[in-house]
MARLODO-212157 format. One line per 2 residues: number of its first residue (from 1); for each residue y, z, x of N, C-alpha, C. Coordinates in steps of 0.001 Angstrom, whole numbers, padded with zeros to 6 digits. Layout:
<pts>
NUM	Y/Z/X/Y/Z/X/Y/Z/X; ...
</pts>
This chain:
<pts>
1	-001399/-000315/000741/-000113/000290/-000253/001436/-000104/000571; 002244/-000571/000377/003425/-000686/001361/004489/-000080/001208
3	005324/000095/002115/006371/001225/001907/007396/000961/000937; 007454/-000358/000644/007854/-000619/-000917/007456/-000181/-001654
5	006525/-000565/-002184/005604/000007/-003551/005952/001574/-003249; 005522/002367/-002534/005669/003900/-002221/007380/004196/-003127
7	008160/003695/-002490/009689/003352/-002495/009562/003718/-004053; 008753/002502/-004900/009080/002083/-006221/008136/002691/-007251
9	007542/003197/-006992/006052/003611/-007885/007057/004750/-008570; 007568/006030/-008394/008616/006753/-009265/009780/007133/-008631
11	009146/007557/-007155/010600/008483/-006769/011947/007172/-006432; 009358/008780/-007800/009998/007917/-009033/010611/009049/-008396
13	023175/009495/-012598/023644/008927/-013635/024599/010418/-012962; 042827/012372/-013662/042955/011680/-012768/042187/010972/-012137
15	041490/009460/-012587/040628/008827/-012215/040858/008083/-010614; 039615/008538/-009485/040467/007771/-008741/038951/006429/-008054
17	039122/005620/-007878/038583/004168/-007233/037934/004339/-005813; 037440/004119/-005210/037448/004049/-003243/036455/002608/-003310
19	036973/001471/-002732/036106/000384/-002353/035877/000648/-001182; 035022/000046/-000720/034491/-000234/000714/034550/-001380/000999
21	034679/-002051/002235/034673/-003490/002109/033283/-004015/002162; 033369/-005227/001919/031887/-006056/001234/031059/-005802/002974
23	029880/-005934/002036/029010/-005699/003738/027952/-007207/003142; 027265/-008135/004196/026292/-008715/003743/025039/-008799/002453
25	025026/-009562/001716/023782/-009709/000525/022464/-009055/001442; 021543/-008900/001008/020452/-008006/001739/019337/-008939/001431
27	019466/-010189/000361/018502/-011145/000258/019143/-012223/000657; 018098/-013499/001175/019402/-014967/002042/019577/-015747/000894
29	021276/-016197/000425/021394/-017121/-000485/022215/-015627/-001712; 022330/-014576/-001387/022912/-013945/-002112/024228/-013728/-002142
31	025393/-013514/-002852/026907/-012985/-002511/026827/-011788/-001819; 027882/-011296/-001039/028046/-010107/-000454/028105/-009019/-001476
33	027622/-008431/-001269/027813/-007101/-001894/028587/-005633/-001126; 029305/-005172/-002303/030478/-004529/-002184/029779/-003167/-002568
35	030207/-001984/-001399/029988/-000761/-002295/031190/-000094/-002048; 031108/001147/-003402/032436/001711/-003722/031983/003143/-004184
37	032538/004257/-003994/032696/005654/-004828/033865/005404/-005712; 033433/006060/-007253/033917/006234/-008265/034164/008049/-008378
39	035405/008451/-008637/035619/009815/-008647/035892/010565/-009924; 035182/011091/-010575/036016/011884/-011699/036678/012794/-011990
41	037867/013209/-012158/037976/014992/-011784/037651/015416/-012909; 036726/016929/-012987/036599/018121/-013754/036159/017170/-015145
43	034873/016942/-014420/033767/015848/-015342/033084/017408/-015612; 032457/017253/-017226/032229/018580/-018207/031195/017876/-018574
45	029912/018800/-018118/028087/018572/-018878/028271/019080/-019985; 027116/018993/-020503/026878/019566/-021603/026014/021071/-021687
47	025968/021109/-020483/025557/022836/-019971/026912/023666/-020277; 027781/022923/-019923/029225/023765/-020359/029834/023906/-019241
49	029154/023631/-018201/029378/023518/-016515/030798/022519/-016405; 031729/022434/-015438/032141/021823/-014902/032290/021552/-013414
51	032453/019974/-012797/032384/019814/-011585/034154/019279/-011259; 034681/019872/-010477/036249/019204/-010088/036371/018094/-009969
53	035075/017135/-009309/035507/015832/-008401/033573/015394/-008974; 033434/014362/-009336/032104/013834/-009920/032117/012696/-008863
55	031443/012632/-007928/031582/011228/-007003/030334/010077/-007519; 030506/008865/-008235/029699/007737/-008500/029848/006928/-007686
57	028836/006712/-006774/028337/005581/-005722/028070/004292/-006410; 028512/003026/-006500/027917/002042/-007030/027615/000952/-005772
59	026707/000000/-005971/027079/-001277/-005533/027058/-002382/-006712; 027461/-003708/-006159/027895/-004823/-007066/027774/-006038/-006142
61	027451/-006935/-006779/027539/-008738/-006452/028106/-009167/-007322; 028670/-009921/-007055/029431/-011285/-008011/031003/-010534/-008076
63	031247/-011123/-009197/032528/-011342/-010118/032875/-010951/-011106; 033167/-010113/-012081/033574/-010445/-013108/034451/-011519/-013608
65	034182/-012135/-014848/034494/-012672/-016000/034950/-012547/-016949; 036524/-012855/-017238/037391/-012162/-018290/037508/-013127/-018989
67	037043/-013172/-020736/037545/-014384/-021243/038931/-014253/-022027; 039526/-015021/-022907/040873/-015249/-023771/041017/-013455/-023696
69	040665/-012706/-024668/040491/-011496/-025229/040722/-010421/-023929; 040301/-010426/-022629/040142/-009857/-021628/038930/-008943/-021617
71	038249/-009816/-022664/036526/-009067/-021883/035434/-009120/-021227; 035385/-008739/-020289/034118/-008900/-019493/033305/-009745/-020056
73	032544/-010719/-019840/031511/-011725/-020479/030369/-011430/-019545; 030278/-011189/-018264/029010/-011516/-017083/028697/-010578/-016729
75	028764/-009148/-017375/028304/-007761/-016464/026775/-007434/-016665; 026341/-007063/-015939/024788/-006743/-015928/024759/-005008/-015461
77	024323/-004666/-016074/023923/-002862/-015680/022201/-002790/-015093; 022379/-002170/-014320/020482/-002119/-013754/020417/-000709/-013105
79	019373/-000360/-013866/019483/001532/-013885/017801/001690/-013313; 018565/002526/-012451/017463/002896/-011262/016285/004117/-011942
81	015188/004704/-011114/014537/005414/-011441/014701/006576/-010640; 013469/007697/-011722/013902/009453/-010735/013630/008873/-009288
83	015025/009413/-008791/015037/009639/-007103/015126/008402/-006452; 015722/007306/-006845/015888/006123/-006780/017404/005839/-006445
85	017938/004832/-006196/018920/004735/-006331/019346/002952/-006334; 020912/002700/-007005/020808/000959/-006916/020524/000234/-005639
87	020230/000689/-004565/020111/-000199/-003696/018565/-000583/-003635; 017889/000019/-004403/016333/-000337/-004569/016195/-001503/-004948
89	017149/-002294/-005609/017124/-003199/-005992/017870/-004483/-005781; 017983/-004335/-004687/018650/-005592/-003332/016995/-005826/-002785
91	015630/-005396/-002663/014850/-005583/-001969/014004/-007112/-002566; 013504/-007165/-001992/013051/-008847/-001845/012306/-008998/-003293
93	011297/-007876/-003960/010265/-008274/-004643/011364/-008165/-006250; 012433/-007602/-006134/013697/-007725/-007361/014649/-008495/-007091
95	015767/-008299/-006456/016924/-009242/-005808/015934/-010979/-005903; 015318/-010955/-004952/014790/-011881/-004649/014083/-012848/-005443
97	013773/-012387/-006594/012868/-012796/-007817/014592/-013142/-008646; 015203/-012462/-008934/016576/-012193/-009908/017712/-013014/-009721
99	018303/-012353/-008607/020120/-012569/-008536/019856/-013893/-007423; 019038/-014385/-006532/019618/-015956/-006067/019922/-016915/-006991
101	020133/-018396/-006424/021261/-019154/-006716/020169/-019797/-007910; 020485/-019835/-009413/019753/-020756/-010044/018548/-019551/-011001
103	018605/-018507/-010187/017806/-017124/-010713/018430/-016909/-011933; 017798/-016127/-012682/018204/-015325/-014346/019224/-014947/-014076
105	019652/-014253/-013119/020771/-012959/-012768/021754/-013729/-011608; 021807/-014978/-011554/021921/-015596/-010096/023773/-014520/-010362
107	023630/-013866/-009015/024929/-013548/-008774/025932/-013887/-008659; 025520/-015240/-008492/026978/-016218/-008599/027612/-016379/-009767
109	026749/-015910/-010930/027395/-016315/-012126/027518/-014953/-012800; 027158/-013704/-012471/026147/-011960/-013107/027690/-011573/-012614
111	027883/-010625/-012903/028627/-009422/-012009/027780/-008227/-012569; 027070/-008180/-011093/025675/-007142/-011044/026563/-005658/-010946
113	025780/-005067/-011152/026388/-003111/-011280/024979/-002738/-010967; 024802/-001993/-009439/023649/-001491/-009139/024412/-000007/-008816
115	024505/001378/-009831/024796/002693/-009581/024146/003664/-009033; 024462/004406/-008297/023330/005646/-008078/023622/006610/-009441
117	022769/007449/-010043/023017/008199/-010998/023823/009394/-010251; 024068/010134/-011369/024394/011322/-011045/023157/012322/-010414
119	023102/012624/-009086/022310/013176/-008851/021219/013026/-007612; 021790/011556/-007554/020814/010353/-007087/021913/009816/-005597
121	021119/009108/-004534/021504/008318/-004029/022918/008865/-003111; 023729/008234/-003108/025269/008758/-002498/026176/009004/-003910
123	025431/009288/-004889/026440/010176/-006078/026681/012032/-005499; 026968/012546/-006276/027205/013744/-006006/025899/014446/-006395
125	025618/015514/-005748/023982/016118/-005774/024079/017412/-005239; 022976/018417/-005807/023222/019402/-005245/023148/019530/-003697
127	022295/018910/-003014/022390/018754/-001810/023492/018647/-000715; 024355/017952/-001840/026099/018131/-000962/026657/019068/-000580
129	026162/020583/-000936/026458/021621/-000581/026466/022615/-001921; 026989/022402/-002912/026665/023661/-004180/025058/024217/-004759
131	023814/022923/-003759/022456/023511/-003866/022397/024169/-005386; 021541/025125/-005663/021535/025311/-007031/022563/025964/-008021
133	023754/025835/-007470/024557/026174/-008326/025329/024807/-008560; 024974/023842/-008224/025283/022302/-009170/025097/022254/-010707
135	025675/021832/-011092/025814/021645/-012716/024171/021156/-013243; 023669/021624/-014139/022435/021363/-014807/022412/020037/-015465
137	022952/018668/-014819/022727/017210/-015333/021684/017224/-016331; 022322/016210/-017305/020809/015355/-018289/020815/014144/-018400
139	020073/013590/-018770/019997/012212/-019146/021323/011522/-019629; 021885/012175/-021137/023164/011796/-021588/024341/011902/-020400
141	024613/012908/-019742/025751/013333/-018957/025698/012035/-017879; 024580/011907/-017617/024112/010631/-016721/024432/009128/-017616
143	024536/009213/-018434/024960/007832/-019125/026312/007711/-019512; 026603/009047/-019856/028049/009167/-019836/029194/008799/-018870
145	028776/009422/-017350/029399/009324/-016522/029049/007642/-015999; 028197/007331/-016456/027934/005722/-016089/028864/004557/-016759
147	029040/005461/-018439/030331/004414/-019075/031067/004917/-018761; 031879/006040/-018353/033315/005804/-017609/033401/005629/-016119
149	032397/005232/-015553/032157/004311/-014382/032646/003089/-014218; 032229/002561/-015943/032042/001331/-015943/033486/000665/-016643
151	033817/001888/-017792/035617/001322/-018511/036416/001689/-017561; 036513/002910/-017046/037555/003313/-016350/037674/002972/-014731
153	036406/003211/-014379/036666/002672/-013238/036743/001316/-012360; 035312/000022/-013244/035528/-000972/-012711/035833/-002165/-013643
155	036620/-001804/-015133/037533/-002411/-015563/036602/-002752/-016562; 034998/-002692/-016753/034279/-003059/-017177/034067/-002764/-019187
157	034663/-003813/-019633/034462/-002930/-021310/033419/-003462/-022191; 032007/-004598/-021482/031557/-005149/-022071/030316/-005483/-021284
159	029133/-005356/-021483/028123/-005750/-020859/027129/-006928/-021539; 026770/-007782/-020914/026004/-008903/-021428/024007/-008265/-021557
161	023992/-006750/-020692/022528/-006681/-020005/022647/-005404/-019496; 021754/-004850/-019698/021410/-003283/-019423/019829/-003627/-018917
163	019459/-003728/-017895/017804/-003371/-017234/018045/-002132/-016861; 016951/-001583/-017440/016897/-000055/-016581/015068/000234/-016317
165	014755/001044/-015095/013313/000816/-014794/013272/002757/-014892; 012131/003158/-015530/010975/004195/-015624/012314/005424/-015709
167	013272/005995/-015596/014002/007046/-016155/015617/006441/-016386; 015750/005329/-015635/016765/004153/-016211/015958/003482/-017721
169	014688/003092/-017504/014171/002641/-018492/015120/003849/-019965; 014745/004563/-019861/014961/005879/-020690/016803/006042/-021008
171	017462/005693/-020322/018650/005405/-019566/019137/004666/-021055; 018210/003661/-020691/019303/002325/-021497/019146/002217/-023159
173	017946/003523/-023435/017595/003784/-024702/019121/004700/-024904; 019049/005415/-024264/020467/006487/-024838/021454/005324/-024706
175	021781/004704/-023964/023176/003710/-023565/023039/003135/-025207; 021795/002635/-026111/021886/001804/-026785/022227/002752/-028502
177	022085/003577/-028122/022235/004264/-029250/023278/005240/-029547; 023911/005776/-027837/025321/005870/-027613/026675/005230/-027867
179	026235/003862/-027139/027308/002932/-026991/026750/001527/-027911; 026740/001514/-028827/025623/000439/-029495/026660/-001268/-029300
181	028118/-001142/-029267/028874/-002294/-029292/028938/-003095/-028132; 028815/-001564/-026765/028563/-001975/-025585/028001/-003260/-025056
183	026921/-003279/-025000/025790/-004349/-024753/025652/-005629/-025552; 025225/-006476/-025184/024343/-007683/-026087/022934/-007102/-026200
185	022740/-006967/-024831/020869/-007024/-024817/020500/-005650/-024127; 019353/-005194/-024211/018729/-004206/-023315/017394/-004571/-022922
187	017664/-004510/-021644/015610/-004264/-021384/014951/-002958/-020228; 014306/-002360/-021519/013855/-001247/-021001/012103/-001396/-020248
189	012115/-000717/-019199/011130/-001182/-018213/010058/000588/-017654; 009250/000570/-018569/008535/001905/-018212/008510/003044/-018539
191	008927/002890/-020021/009400/004480/-020736/008301/004543/-021527; 009372/005715/-022773/008698/005701/-023796/009996/006528/-024485
193	009996/005847/-025803/010992/006637/-026474/011002/007029/-027634; 010827/008611/-027010/010412/010017/-027164/010495/010876/-027066
195	011056/012078/-027152/010778/013264/-026483/009402/013414/-025128; 010100/013680/-023922/008551/014028/-023066/007958/015326/-023215
197	006515/014823/-023612/005830/015845/-023946/004284/015678/-023755; 003404/016391/-023952/001819/015934/-023809/001986/016107/-021594
199	001206/014888/-021531/000577/015215/-019966/002008/014796/-019695; 003162/013930/-020102/003660/013891/-018977/004734/014503/-018984
201	004924/015545/-019883/005936/016782/-019568/004919/017806/-018602; 003755/017807/-018831/002989/018429/-017922/002714/018374/-016808
203	003185/017047/-016041/003000/017086/-014941/004469/017240/-014218; 005467/016951/-014872/006967/017053/-014714/007315/018661/-014621
205	006472/019486/-015379/006616/020788/-015289/005892/021606/-014004; 004739/021065/-013819/004349/020763/-012273/004582/020906/-011014
207	005453/019808/-010714/006267/019169/-010192/007303/020424/-009878; 008215/020691/-010610/009416/021736/-010954/008874/023040/-010488
209	007374/023271/-011270/007132/024890/-010815/006355/024757/-009503; 006166/023966/-008764/005602/023943/-007424/006977/023927/-006337
211	007611/023966/-006766/008955/023806/-005771/009653/025417/-006279; 009585/025766/-007576/010292/026927/-007578/009507/028487/-007302
213	007632/027912/-007345/006800/028932/-007172/006587/029214/-005957; 007346/028188/-004366/007424/028194/-003349/008338/029674/-002886
215	007399/030664/-001757/008473/031663/-001721/009372/031066/-000667; 009639/030325/000275/010895/029552/000634/011692/028854/-000129
217	011323/028785/-001346/012783/028357/-002094/013889/029107/-002595; 013763/030274/-002342/014340/031314/-002426/015490/031087/-003680
219	015391/031105/-004803/016210/030621/-005975/016905/029179/-005440; 016817/028610/-004441/017391/027184/-004224/018383/027401/-003145
221	019032/028659/-002861/019404/029088/-001539/018661/029137/-000059; 017683/027918/000307/017223/028039/001228/017543/027385/002424
223	016940/028036/003349/017826/027686/004474/017112/026007/005225; 015753/026270/005349/014742/025558/005531/014180/024711/004289
225	013301/023629/004123/012868/022978/003141/011467/023999/002498; 011508/023929/001704/010021/024384/000946/009096/023451/001132
227	008492/023794/002166/007505/022843/002304/006518/022038/001668; 005738/023480/001428/004726/023499/000565/004706/023020/-001035
229	006136/023449/-001222/006054/023185/-002720/006740/021659/-002559; 007148/021552/-001761/007626/019795/-002144/006204/019067/-001430
231	004720/019714/-000779/003991/018958/-000805/003262/018295/-002176; 003033/019552/-002698/002577/019649/-004199/003658/018891/-004818
233	004362/018843/-004955/005336/017930/-005540/004816/016472/-005152; 005152/015918/-003899/005044/014942/-004081/003574/014328/-004298
235	002106/015286/-003990/001185/014857/-004820/000912/014645/-006006; 002047/015049/-006782/002110/014766/-008333/002694/013507/-008689
237	003794/013589/-007644/004849/011869/-008030/003969/010730/-007313; 002998/010866/-006361/002136/009747/-005894/000890/009255/-007318
239	000665/010696/-007470/-000726/010189/-008777/000126/009425/-009778; 001101/009782/-010159/002089/009500/-011551/001918/008080/-011233
241	002553/007450/-010266/003275/006593/-009844/002151/005836/-009420; 001057/005642/-008951/-000243/005025/-008635/-000864/003837/-009613
243	-001409/003045/-009294/-002073/002016/-009775/-003577/002182/-009535; -004311/002136/-010194/-005680/002288/-009622/-006402/001063/-009395
245	-006272/000280/-009971/-006638/-000917/-009338/-006447/-001109/-008107; -004989/-001633/-007986/-004566/-001785/-006632/-005045/-000761/-005454
247	-004996/000307/-005674/-005267/001239/-004724/-006612/000869/-004337; -007435/000829/-005341/-008975/000675/-004842/-009325/-000419/-004391
249	-008030/-001647/-004365/-008593/-002708/-003438/-007861/-002828/-002077; -006807/-002038/-001885/-005961/-001628/-000202/-006289/-000450/000416
251	-007017/000211/-000514/-007649/001220/000011/-009004/001821/-000167; -009573/000510/000065/-011171/000485/000159/-012601/001179/000558
253	-011854/002315/001526/-012724/003092/002242/-011748/004367/002430; -012796/005744/002622/-012312/007166/002644/-011246/006793/003720
255	-011359/006171/004945/-010476/006394/006116/-009068/005967/005570; -009048/004750/004799/-008043/004185/004506/-006875/005014/003558
257	-007755/005349/002645/-006978/006294/001972/-006343/007508/002185; -007213/007870/003134/-006517/009395/003944/-005200/008833/005091
259	-005390/007706/005702/-004485/007130/006233/-003230/007149/005425; -003394/006232/004246/-002049/006120/003811/-001545/007279/003042
261	-002442/008896/002574/-001813/009700/002284/-001037/010397/003204; -001574/010499/004601/-000869/011328/005746/000404/010134/006082
263	000469/008792/005810/001386/008061/005766/002547/008000/004859; 002131/008606/003584/002936/008677/002936/003563/009985/002900
265	003513/010969/003040/003985/012772/003650/004950/012540/004773; 004578/011574/005543/005383/011139/006839/006716/010737/006407
267	006312/009557/005622/007308/008959/005208/008444/009374/004158; 007923/010488/003537/008889/011182/001905/009230/012227/002861
269	008426/013454/002882/009259/014729/003775/010469/014724/004514; 010607/013783/005283/011509/013750/006209/012987/014079/005713
271	013139/013178/004180/014267/013170/004029/014402/013596/002360; 013737/014515/001854/013825/014703/000899/014124/016161/000899
273	014987/016925/-000330/015705/017811/-000620/014906/018484/-002382; 014559/019635/-001888/013941/020288/-002910/015010/020393/-003991
275	016235/020907/-003956/016764/020987/-005280/017382/019764/-005553; 017555/018572/-005254/018189/017432/-005320/016549/016778/-006451
277	015335/017311/-005640/013848/016804/-006569/014159/017342/-007731; 014320/018402/-007513/014023/019744/-009088/015187/019367/-010229
279	016380/018928/-009325/017198/018715/-010351/017101/017190/-011325; 016272/016495/-010459/015933/015106/-011112/015007/015126/-011815
281	013953/015997/-011727/012891/015922/-012532/013296/016734/-013925; 013925/017675/-013993/014441/018779/-014670/015656/017870/-015694
283	016171/016716/-015465/016882/016033/-016246/016733/015278/-017336; 015409/015434/-017395/014603/014756/-018729/014692/015683/-019735
285	014849/016600/-019378/014215/018185/-020604/014911/017827/-022075; 015929/017225/-022006/016758/017016/-023377/016785/015833/-023684
287	015771/014520/-023447/016148/013251/-023579/014893/013100/-024862; 015519/012378/-025987/014685/012324/-027078/015403/011051/-027851
289	015471/009827/-027686/015829/008908/-028515/015955/008413/-029949; 014440/009300/-030292/013295/008725/-030919/014436/008769/-032636
291	015141/009798/-033123/015552/010164/-034558/016709/008854/-034219; 017611/008671/-033420/017973/007580/-033568/018671/006306/-033550
293	017175/005858/-032924/016473/004656/-032544/017240/003291/-033299; 017368/003404/-035220/017926/002798/-035702/019646/002338/-035527
295	020188/003205/-034435/021377/002949/-034095/021572/001809/-033309; 020347/001505/-032258/020500/000250/-031557/020605/-001206/-032392
297	021856/-001794/-032084/021863/-003282/-032485/021738/-004010/-031586; 021935/-004303/-030405/021229/-004883/-028982/019927/-005275/-029420
299	020068/-006993/-028449/018974/-007339/-028644/017723/-006327/-027608; 016599/-006245/-027695/015437/-005528/-027205/014791/-006175/-026858
301	014606/-006383/-025377/013014/-006628/-024586/012145/-005292/-024198; 011450/-004487/-024453/010618/-003651/-024018/009704/-003582/-023550
303	009234/-003467/-022543/008235/-003918/-021499/007471/-002696/-020449; 006393/-002534/-020985/005413/-001453/-020046/004272/-002439/-019848
305	003715/-001797/-018703/002291/-002206/-017948/001012/-001242/-018519; 000173/-001609/-018701/-000994/-001184/-018790/-001576/000018/-018182
307	-001268/-000549/-016927/-002263/000586/-015807/-000662/001645/-015661; -000113/002026/-016846/000942/003120/-016210/000651/004469/-016209
309	000338/005338/-015305/-000216/006584/-015462/001056/007222/-016426; 002050/006834/-016297/003136/007924/-017067/003392/007434/-018524
311	003124/006358/-018606/002997/005686/-019968/001732/005087/-020547; 000674/005462/-020575/-000759/005137/-021190/-000222/004290/-022825
313	-000543/002921/-022181/-000842/002266/-023948/-001416/003430/-024929; -002414/003746/-024541/-003538/003989/-025590/-003132/005325/-026377
315	-001408/005846/-026309/-000816/006719/-026897/-000511/005732/-028204; -000034/004808/-027955/000661/003914/-029179/001896/004001/-029426
317	002359/004919/-028816/003917/005339/-029095/005237/004188/-029031; 004754/003294/-028137/005944/002407/-028128/005786/001141/-029044
319	004699/000863/-029622/004318/000088/-030917/005454/000931/-032037; 005240/002218/-032035/005492/002708/-033532/006620/002683/-033032
321	007638/003115/-032106/009003/003330/-032237/009726/002337/-032277; 009634/001458/-031769/009893/000416/-031235/010474/-000761/-032869
323	009700/-000441/-033988/009603/-000786/-035018/011236/-000621/-035754; 011722/000797/-035427/012760/001113/-035649/014201/000361/-035277
325	013917/-000658/-034003/015185/-001071/-033745/014893/-002873/-034379; 016224/-002967/-034766/016102/-004451/-035960/015848/-005165/-034736
327	016645/-005631/-033749/016047/-006783/-033227/015583/-006366/-031933; 014231/-006140/-031993/013415/-005744/-030278/011999/-005971/-030929
329	011559/-006205/-029460/010386/-006779/-029428/009443/-006374/-028264; 008315/-005728/-028239/007419/-004973/-027430/006821/-005875/-026613
331	006107/-005820/-025465/005365/-006196/-024365/004624/-005673/-023806; 003436/-005602/-023661/002130/-004444/-022741/001504/-005412/-022084
333	001990/-005356/-021125/001424/-006252/-019765/000370/-005599/-019493; -000716/-006882/-019250/-002216/-005997/-019032/-002169/-006109/-017479
335	-003588/-005354/-017088/-003665/-004894/-015996/-004276/-006112/-015355; -003400/-006038/-013955/-003695/-007435/-013131/-003794/-007142/-011689
337	-004122/-007899/-010875/-003944/-007793/-009466/-002124/-007562/-009071; -001675/-007862/-009783/000001/-008328/-009320/000117/-007282/-010266
339	000019/-006564/-011013/000911/-004990/-011223/000796/-004121/-010485; 001218/-003192/-010691/001489/-001803/-009687/001542/-000654/-010664
341	000860/-000242/-011747/001316/001110/-012439/002224/001263/-012962; 003177/002241/-012844/004304/002354/-013275/005353/001524/-012235
343	004834/001047/-010842/005750/000713/-010061/006190/-000966/-010916; 005294/-001312/-011349/005589/-002969/-012051/006944/-003127/-012290
345	007526/-001931/-013053/008924/-002220/-013482/009780/-002662/-012497; 009495/-002502/-011279/009953/-003373/-010040/009925/-004433/-009677
347	008284/-004963/-009945/007945/-006544/-009585/008579/-007781/-010555; 009402/-008195/-010864/010265/-008610/-011526/009673/-010271/-011462
349	008424/-010740/-010487/007796/-012009/-010858/006414/-011568/-011904; 006601/-010523/-012229/005388/-010179/-013418/005999/-010410/-014799
351	007148/-009772/-014833/007893/-009883/-016270/009160/-010303/-016586; 009746/-011411/-015101/011104/-012648/-015636/010819/-013151/-016898
353	009848/-013849/-016954/009494/-014541/-018282/010477/-013889/-019594; 009879/-012952/-019531/009926/-011631/-020835/011969/-011648/-020524
355	012423/-011417/-019512/014254/-011243/-019550/014373/-012730/-019768; 013561/-014110/-019624/014121/-015099/-019884/014290/-015226/-021257
357	013628/-014717/-022133/013518/-014688/-023320/014328/-014021/-024207; 014791/-013105/-023628/015814/-011740/-024023/017260/-012999/-023846
359	017117/-013180/-023214/018823/-013792/-022683/019144/-014982/-023796; 018174/-015684/-023708/018241/-016821/-024485/018575/-016141/-025838
361	018117/-015181/-026536/017545/-014787/-027423/019039/-014449/-028012; 019339/-012986/-027122/021168/-012833/-026957/022358/-013559/-026529
363	021723/-014819/-026648/023327/-015791/-025897/024018/-015716/-027694; 024896/-016050/-027339/025924/-016628/-028646/026394/-017613/-028556
</pts>
C-alpha cells in the first residue's frame, strides 16, 4: 500500500485576508496555486466559547468569474476528511484526473477552493498553543467558518459545486441544509447523512478513549505526546480506512503485512498531535442532517463504495435517507481492484463519470 493511500484512508473547518505569493501547480498542466490565511475576529463556537482570532488556511487554483450581477459563476469548493487538508487534493489521483486542461474541473475554467477545516492543516488548531483549552468545535462550526471564508474572505457568494470526502462528505450535507441557495450541486463521497451511531460511533469513541486514558495525556497538557494512546488510535484509524481486497493482494504474506504496519506507524506517529486528533474525531459528535434533508434544493450525486468499513452498504441508510432529497441520486460503487475502501473517495478515476453526470444535470 502506498503512502498516498495511507494518507487518504481516513486521516482519515474586523476580517483580515492574508494571501501568499502563488506557487507552482503540483501537477503538470495545472495553473499555479495560491495559498492564503483568512482570519476571523472573535469567532463564536456553538459551545459558547470564543476564539479571538480564527485562522482559516486555503489553497486556490484558477480565478473567479462574475456575471453581470456580480455573482461568481465558476467556484468549486472541495472539502477534505478527518485529519486531512486541502493540499491532499493536489495529488495525481485527484488533481491529475480532474483539474487538468479539458478535464471535468479544469482549473483554467473553474475557481477551485481547497480550504483546511478548523482544527486541521494550517488552520487554527489545539497544537498552535491552546492545547485542551482550544474551543470545542463541531461540524456546524466548521461549515459556518468556511461560509465566512467564502463570502467575506474570498468574495464568493455562490458555488457551482461542493464536493466533499469523508468528513467533507458530511459537511456537504450540512452545507446543503444550512445554505440551500448557495450552491448548484453537491457531491458527497463516503459518509452517511445520519447521526453517527452503532459501530461508526464505537470505533470513534475508542480512538478518543485511547488518547484520554493514556496517563501521559495529562488532560491534554502533556509535554510529550502520549505514544501508547496514539498508537492505539492509529490502529483503529488504519482498520477503519482499510480495503480488505486491496490489502490482501498487495500484502500477500505475513512479513509484508508486518512491514507495512511498521512503516505506517513510522510515517504517522512522527507528526501527530494527540489533542488535534482528539478534537478532529470529536467534532462529529453533534452531526445529524437526517431531520432536515428536505431543505436541500441543490442537485445531489451521493457516492459510497461497497468496501467501505465506515459506511457498510448493508445498513441501507444511504438509500433510505437520500429519498428525502428532491434532486438526488445515490450510487454504490461495487468492490473492484480499483476501489480502496473508505479511501475510494479520493480516487477520482473510479467515480468521475458520476461527477460528469452531476455537472450536466445541474447546468443552467
